[in-house]
N, C-alpha and C positions, 0 to 999 in steps of 0.2 A: 833078402834085399835090405840094406841099411837105410832107414828113414832119416830125414833131416829133423832138426829140432822143431821146426814149424809144423812138419807133418805129424810128429809125435804129439805135440800140443793140440793140434786140430783133432786128432783121433781121440785123445782123452776128453776134450770138450764135447765131442759129438757122441761119445760112447753111451750105448744103452744096453750093453751086454748083460747087465743084471739089474735088479730093481732098486739098487741104492740111490741112483741118480734122482729118483722121484721126490725124495724128501729133503734135498740139499739146497743150500744157498749158492755155494760155489764148488766147483771141482778144485782139487788141490794137487796139481801135478808134482810139485817139488821145486826147490830152488837152490842156488849156490853156484859154485864154480863148475862150469861145464867141462873143464879139463882137469878136474880134481883127481889126485891120486888116492884120496880117501873119501869113501861114501858111507853115509849112515842111512839105514833103511829101518823104518818103524812099521807099525801095524796099519794105522789109518788115521784120518783127520778126526779131531774132536770138535767141540762147539766153537772154540776160538778160531781154529783153523778153517772151519766151514764158513765163518763170518768173513774172514779176511782173504781166503783163497791161498794161504801160505802154510807150509808144513812147520810143525813144532814152534808155535808162537804162544801157546798157553803156558800154564804152570810147568808142565813137563818139558816144554820147549825152552823155557827160561833156564831150567836145570841143565838141559842138554847144552845150551850156550855156555854155561859155566863150566861144564865138563870139557868142552872143546877148548875153552880158554885156559883151563888148568893143564891142558896138553901143550900149551904154548902156541895155540893156533886161534884163528878167527873163523866165524861161521862162513865168511866170504871165501875161505880157502877150500872148503869141503862142499860136497853135494849132499843134500838132505831130501829124502822123499819117503813115501810110505808104500806098502804093498797095494792097498786099495786107495783110490783117488777121491772117493766120496765118503762122507761121514756115515757110518752105520747108525741106525736109530738108537738113541740113548747111549751112544758110545759103546754098544755091545761089540763083542769080538766078531770080525767078519766071518761069514759062513764059508765052508770050503769052496762052494760053487761061486761065491762072490770073489774070493781070492783068485780062483782059476780064471775067471773072466777078466781080471785086471792084470794078471801076470804078464801077458804080452806087452802091455804098456811099460811095466817095470823092466822087462827084458830089453825093450827098445831104448830106454833111458840108459841102461847099463852099457849097451853096445856103443852109445854115443859118448858117454863119459869115459869108459874104459878105465875105471879105478883099479889100482893094484891091490888095495886093502879095503875090505867092506866090513863095517861093524853092523851086525844084525841086532836090533834093539827089541828084545822080548821074544816070547815063545812063538807068536804068530808069524813074525818076520822070519824066524829061524825055520819054521815048518814050511812056509811058502817057498823059501829059497833053497833050503837044503833037504827037504823031505819030511814026511810025517813022523819019522823015527827019532827026530831030534827032541830032546827034553832039556829045557833051559836050566833047571836046577842041576842036572847031571853034566850037561855039555858046555855050560858057559865057561869061558876062559880057555877053551881048547880050540886050537886052530883047525880049520878045515881048508884044505887046498884043493882047488878044482881048476884044471886047465891053466895053471899059472896065476890064478887069482886066490887071494887069501881072505878067508871069512872068519871073523871073530864073533861068536855068539855072546851076548851079555844081557844084563837086565835092561828093561825099558825104563826110562826116567820116571814114568808114572809109578812103576813098582818101587822105585827108590823113594819116592815121596810118601808112599803108603808104608814102607818099611825101611827107614833110614839105616838100619843095621846092615843092609845089603850094599851100602855105598862103598864100603871098604873093598869088597870083592869086585865091584864095578870098576873102581879106580885101578885095581890090580890088572884088570882086563885092558884098560886103556893104556896102562904103562907097557903092557905086552904089545899093544898096537904101535906105540912109539918105538919100541925096540925093533919090531918087524919093519917099520918104515925106515929106520936107520940101517938095518941089515940090507934093505932093498935100495938104499941110496936115495931115499926120499927125505927132503928137508921139511921138518914140521913147521918151522917159521919161515915159510917161503915168500913172505911179503904180500904185496897186493895181488889179489886174484884177478884173473882175466876171464872174460866171457860169462859174467854173472847173469842169471835170469831171474 
């Protein structure tokens, strides 16, 4: 059964399926264009995201904004969220059971947005969505197609801040995303977004 946006948001806010909720300030469901053809999925909220209740607003988020702009788009045109909706302590990687507990929320968001192209930011997002066999260093830049949806694994912006040498590869991946969007008849500069949350 497909849930409404209000129902998904309520379920995320009420969720106690793992222990992460105990130490947070805000849940971070995600935001952007609810009808987006392009979706970005990261790992989990950091300190800035936890304080504001918005995904990708810290240093990595600022870099992601620049990456989206370099693609000729605006953040309001895409949907941005994370695998887990609560900040793990000290920004550690979410545990497998924490990701498993949160995946139903991500799946519900995916079913509502119905993006045609999904950029998976970093190893955690790749493993949560595509399975534990995915390795970011080996598989980044390679398309995975499932049921008519196209997934592009690439580096997380935080990894690019730690190692700027990887930015060139990440930009290649985003150029491939633009090519795929063109191939699918999706305009990158689609103007003002509708249905922002």
